[in-house]
Each structure stands twice: as C-alpha cells, then as structure tokens.
C-alpha positions, 0 to 999 in steps of 0.5 A: 894235788895229783902226782905227775903219774896220776895226772899222766894217767888221767890225760891218757884216759881222756885221750883214749876215750876221745879216740874211742868216741871218734872211732865209733862215730861215722864220718859224713862220707861213711854215712852217705856211703851207707845210703848207697849200693854200688853194683858193677855190671856189664853194658847191656844190663845198664843200657836204656833198653836193659833191666838196670834203669827199672830195677834201680827205680824199683829198688830205691822206691822199696828200700830208700837206698840209692842204687848206682850201676857201674858199666864195666864193659862185658862180663869178662871185663867185669871180672877183671876190674873186680880182681884189680880192685879187690884190695881196695873195693869200691863196689858192693855187688858184682852182677854178671859173672856166669857159670864159665867164669864163676870158678875163676872169680871164686879162686880170685877171692873177690866174693863173700858168701850170702844166701838171699832170702827165699833163694832155695825156694824160688830158684830151681836146683838145676840152675843153682848148681851151675854156680856152685853151692857156696852162695858166693854167686846167686843166679838171676837169669839163664839161657842157652847159647845159639847161632841166630840166623837171619831168615831173609838171607840167601844162605841156608839155615845151619843145622849143626856146629859142623855146618858153620864150617862150610864154605858157603858161610865164608865171612858170614858169622859174627862172634865175640872175643872170649877174652872179654865177652861171656857170649864169646866165652860161651861159644868156645865152651859150646864147641869144646863140649862138642868137639873136645880134643878136636876143638882146635881142628874145628876152629881152624875150619871155622876161621875163614867164616868169621867176619869179625870178633867184637869185644862184647855182645852189644856191638856184635849183635848190633852189627848183625841187626844192621845186616853185616852178616846173617849169623851171630852168636847169641841166645835161644831167647834172643828171637823173642825180642824181635817178635815182641818189639819188632813184630817180626819172626825174621830172626830164629835160633835153630836148635842143633841136635848135638845140644847147646851150652848153657849160660847161668848169670849170677850176682854176688857180694864183693868181699869187704864191700863198703856197704854190706847191709845195702848189698844184702838188701840188693841181693834179696831184691834181685831174686824177688818176683818184683825184680825178676819180672823185669828181666824177660822183656829187657834182659831177654833171658829166663828169670831165675825165679821160677814164679815169674810168668813168661810173655807170649813172645817166649812161647813163640820164639824162644826154643828150649834145647833138648840137650844142655852142654857144659864144659870144664872152665879150666879146659875152656881157658886152655882152649881159648889160648890155643884158639886165639893163636889160631885166629891171629895167624 
C-alpha cells in the first residue's frame, strides 16, 4: 500500500499534469481568434469607395484568414481608442497613424516592432524615415497637404497660405479639427512650419475666413463637394479622383512657393496583439504590390511601394510640391492648444 505522503504526491502530479494539458490546449474561442485579424483604422479607409473592402477580399483569399476592419473615426480618434485599450488589447493592427502622431503613439507604448518582408526594398528611405527607424510603424501611403480650390468659384485661386487670410475668403474655407483629424493636424503642422513663432498671429488672421471645422476629413470634404465653400484642406492627390471618376478638372491643388507639409501614413502591430502571427501576415501583405495597387484609385494617396504604377489621372491632376515641410510633433501639439483657444473666442 502507498503511504499517505506517496498518495498525496501522486494526486498532485496527476492534477499538475492535467493543468498543464489544459493550459497547452487552446479554447475554441482562442482557436477562432487565431483565424481572424482585427485592424483598427479610420472611416474613409473602410468606406465603400475606400481601399478596405478590396484589401479585405484579397487578403482573405491569399491567406485564408478572416480580416475585420473596425472604423474608429478619423486618425487622431484612432490613436485615442488604441491608447484607452492598451492594457486590454482587442485589435491586432492599427492602420492610419501618420508622421504627426507617430511619436505620440510610440511614447504611449501601444506598438510592437515588426519589419515586413521586403519593406526596405520597396519603400523609399525618404518615406520610411518620416515614421522613424524602429519599425513600430510601416508606411503604406503618403501625399502632401494642399488647399483644394473650386475653379467654378468667383473668388481668385489662392497662391499662398498668406492669401487665405484675405478678406475675400471670409467664411470660404473648410478645415478639420486637429484634435480629431489627421488632415486637421496636418494643416496646423503646415502653418507652424511656415510661420513658426508667428503661427498664432496667422491663425488670428485666418479665423474669420473659416466656415467650419469638421471632426474628420470625410465630412469636411463632403461639404466642399456640395458647394458649401470653395476651399477645403485635403491633399495634392485629391483632384486626381475628380479627373478619374467625375471626368472633370474643376478642382485643383494650387502649389504654394513656401512649400507643403507631408503626410506619411503608417500601420503597426499593437503590443500584446491577440493574433500576432496573423498581424504579421497582414503587415507583409499591406506593402505588397498586390495590396498597394489598390490605393491610388481608392485611397487617393501615393502608395508607399515604389513599384506600383500610377494611373494617368495622377499625372494630370496630382502636382508634386518642390518643397516638403515638416514640423516637430511636440511643437505642433503645443500650437494646437493655443490655436483652439484662439478659435473658441
């Protein structure tokens, strides 16, 4: 017969082995989650005319994984959600953080480094460098900010940021809120890069000419297309969409001699992502020629992959600025606080 101490040891061993066995097996829920990749992104990316639906179809066909995009609003709202959930991560990838908020995302500790296959070969260094060199964010598209002008307006086309402060443009400009929108943030960065310590004076002069400041790009550009105002902040590539789909060159992006601020958008794997393997597969796919080829005619930005051929509409209506401007993200944040105080008075 076993002594009681021996029996206790055997029972503990059996219990321990059972526990190890149960821990090594994935629950049905875990197994299902391993088949799904969840990506947080912004509204225009997942709209019916955006690249999301096509990328979803291509990725699922290629990998056999389910891809789920979650609309988090605009770019800054996207970051806010990821930060709120960083201790209980629901998504695997975040897509839509740009060079103006990359530093903040990195400081918040929400990202995990991953260099997609062939990334250094297909993404030019001058684009990669805008998001840092640690591969917490990988560029997938880019463009320059521009003030889009409706040529059917009776007003003259502005030729500089300074022109936008003229009395003739009173209540004629649509902007986006820099606290919620990356184009709104980009416009602040643009004005800061040009006016530096005089940026507050610039915004005081600009204030009477702002018709509205929407929460995101989709709503702001929608108002512009409805004819609510002849000027809206967007991208140098935006007019190409009207040439391609509306068969019109009515809308243009005038180039300003002082230069234009650039936006480089990136995607990254969230720290402690539930499906790390699936997230890596998505990142590899996102910068592939197959996925990148969907961007020019849906996203209306330049694909980060240099091997993608651009459509004719880009050659006709997407001017390239001679001067590219950037601003320090910390200084942009400080400027936003002061600018919003000016605008609320």
